[in-house]
N, C-alpha and C positions, 0 to 999 in steps of 0.2 A: 574497630571492624563494625560495629552496631551503626555507626555514621554513615557506611557505605552501605550496609545491607539492607536497611530500611529503604532508602531511595532505589535501589536496585529492586528489592521485591516490589515496589509502587509502579517502577518503569516497566517490568515484565508484566503486571498485571494489565497495565493501561495498553501495553502493545500487544497483547494476545487479545484483549476485546476490541481493541481499535482495528486490530488486522481481521478479526472476524466481521466487523462491520463492513469493512473494504470487501470482504470476499464476498458477501452478499449483494450490498449495494453496487460495487464496482462491476462486478460481473453482468448484474442485471443491465445497469445503464450502460456499459461498453458494447453489449448484444444490442440493445435497443437503437444505438447510435449507428453500428455497423449495419444493420439489417433493415431498419424501419425508416421510411420516409413519412413525416408528419408536420404538421404546422408548429411552428415554434422550436423545432430542431435545434437552429441555429443558437435560439437564446437560449435553450437548456444546455447545450454545449458550453457556450460563454459563461453561465453561471457555474458551471463544474468547475471550469478552469480558472475562475477567480481567485480562489485560495493562492494559485500560483504567484499571482502578480499584486496581490493586495498585503499589506503589512499583516503580521500574525496579531497584531493588537485589534486591527479592525476585524478580522475576522473572529475573534475572540469577543469583540463589542457585538457583535451580530449574534453569537451564540447566547452572550449574557442577556440579551433582549428576549429572545426566543425561550431561554430556560427560566428565566427570573419572573418576579412578580408582575402579573398582566400578561405574561407570555403563553402561548399555546399548550406549552407542555406541562406547566403548572396549573393553568386555569382548566384546560379541558380535561388533562388526564390525570390532575391532582397529585403529580409526581414531582418531588423538590430534589433537582439533581445537583443543584449548585454546590460548589466546594466540596464534592465527593470526588473519589477518584473513576467513577463512572463519567462523569462530566469531562475529566481529563482524557478518559478513552473516546468520547465524542467528538471532542475538538481534535484531537489527534487523528482521527479517522476522515474528520472534514478536511484537514489540510494534506492529508495523504491520498484522498479520492482521486484528484487529477491525474496523478501518476498510474493509478490502476485503471481507470476508465479508459486513458489513452492506449497503454499497452493492451487491455482486452480488445478495444475497437479494432486496432492493427491486426491482431493476432487472428480474429474472428474474421475479418475483411480480406485476409489473405488465404483462408482455406479454399480451395479447388471447388467451385459451386458444381463440377460434374460428379465428384464424388458422392456429394449430397443427392444429387439428383438419382444417381445410381441406387442409392438406398432408398429412395422414396418408390422408384420403379419395383424395387421387390417387396413394397407393401410395407415399408416403416413409416410411422406416424411423424409428424413434424417434431414431437417430443422426442421420439426414438432418434430421430436423425441427429438431433442436437446432442444428446446425451451419448449416443455411439457413434457419430462422426466428428461433427463440427468441434466438440468440446476436446476430445483426445487428440485432434489435430492441431488445435490451438493450444494445448496443454502448457507447452513453454513458454509462450508469450504471458499467457494467464499467471503462471507462477511467478514469472519473472516482475510482472506489474504487482504481484501481491507482495513480493518481497520487497520491492522498491518503496511501496506505499507503506509497508509496515516500517521499513526503517525510517522512513520520512515521519511517521508517527511516533516512532521511538524517541526522536530529536526534538520533538515540538517544545516550544518555551513559550512564546508570546500569548497564543490561544489559550494554551493550558493554563497559564497563569492567571488569565482574566476570569475564567469560569471556575477554577479549582483553588486558585491561591497556591501558598506555599507553605501547607501545614507538615511539619515533621510527623512522620509516622503514619500519615492520612493522606495527604495528596502530593507531598513533596518527591517529585521525579528526580533522576540523576541530573538533567539540564538545569533544572531549579537549584538542586542541592551544590551544583557547581558554582553558580551564580553567588550563592550565599556563601560559600567559601572563600570566594576570591573577595568578597566584601569584607569579611572578618580577618583577610589574609593568611589564612590557613593554606598556603599552596602545595603543602604535601597531600592533604586530603583531597583538593583539587585534582593534583596530578593523577591520584590513583583513579578518581571517577573518570577522567578526560581519558585515559588509558583504556579503561574499560568500554566506554561509548565508542571510541575510536575503534577497536578491536570488532566489537559487533557490526559497526557499519562497515568495516572493510572486509569482514567474512561474508556479510550480506551482498555488497556490491562485486565480490570474487566471484561468488556462486551464479549472480545474473550474468556476469561478463562470460563466464564458462558455458552456460546455456546459450548464449549467443553464438558462439563459435560453432561452425558446421561439424555434424559427426561425420568420420571417417571410417569407411569399411576397411578391413584387412586386405580385402581386394584391390583397393584403390592405389595401393603401394605408397611410395613417399610421396609429400608435398610436391605439386608442380606437374605431376604427371596426370592427364586426364584419366577419368574413371573409365575402366574397360579397355585402356590402351594395353597391348602387349608387353610383358615384361621384358626387360633386357636380359638376356643371358650371357653370362661370362663367358669371355673367349677360352 
């Protein structure tokens, strides 16, 4: 059980921190791309989307250069994150960021501008309009992006391996532990960890899919009848 517990604990730590980073950075970047026109906007969007098409080892190499000796994080901030679970969380957040940003951008762009204008007419500041009107209306899309990005972060392998290694009890997440178990042909242990990973990913995707389904009011009646149409009375 300990062989599963340590990787599971580290995976949850990495996922929670990575999802928190996604929540802040992804929300800010998604709103920026949805509402602000500025020079270099397309370049920024391409850079955000790169982890979707680059091999994870390449993403991990870029992070290794940024976090390692001579990199800005170590030289300017004096912080050494390599081969820690925090570095694994950062790598996980980077690969999950495109999913979060795209979901937030679509959700914010889909908010009816007339509702925001009405709030401004009533004297609300731009900050109040965002927190009281825009974000609540885009909430389902934002949460869906957060779950998808978090699920992607939870399953990251290549980038995590590059910057954090696979140190049992310190940086070895479930994906890395599964790989090691297969290498030593411990398929029973691998099967248990695969089942845990699959179940968590399935539940996350199931929740997102449920959020995407349109909500129906009891007044709408059975599917297929237009909302507001009169109910058919029995003969």
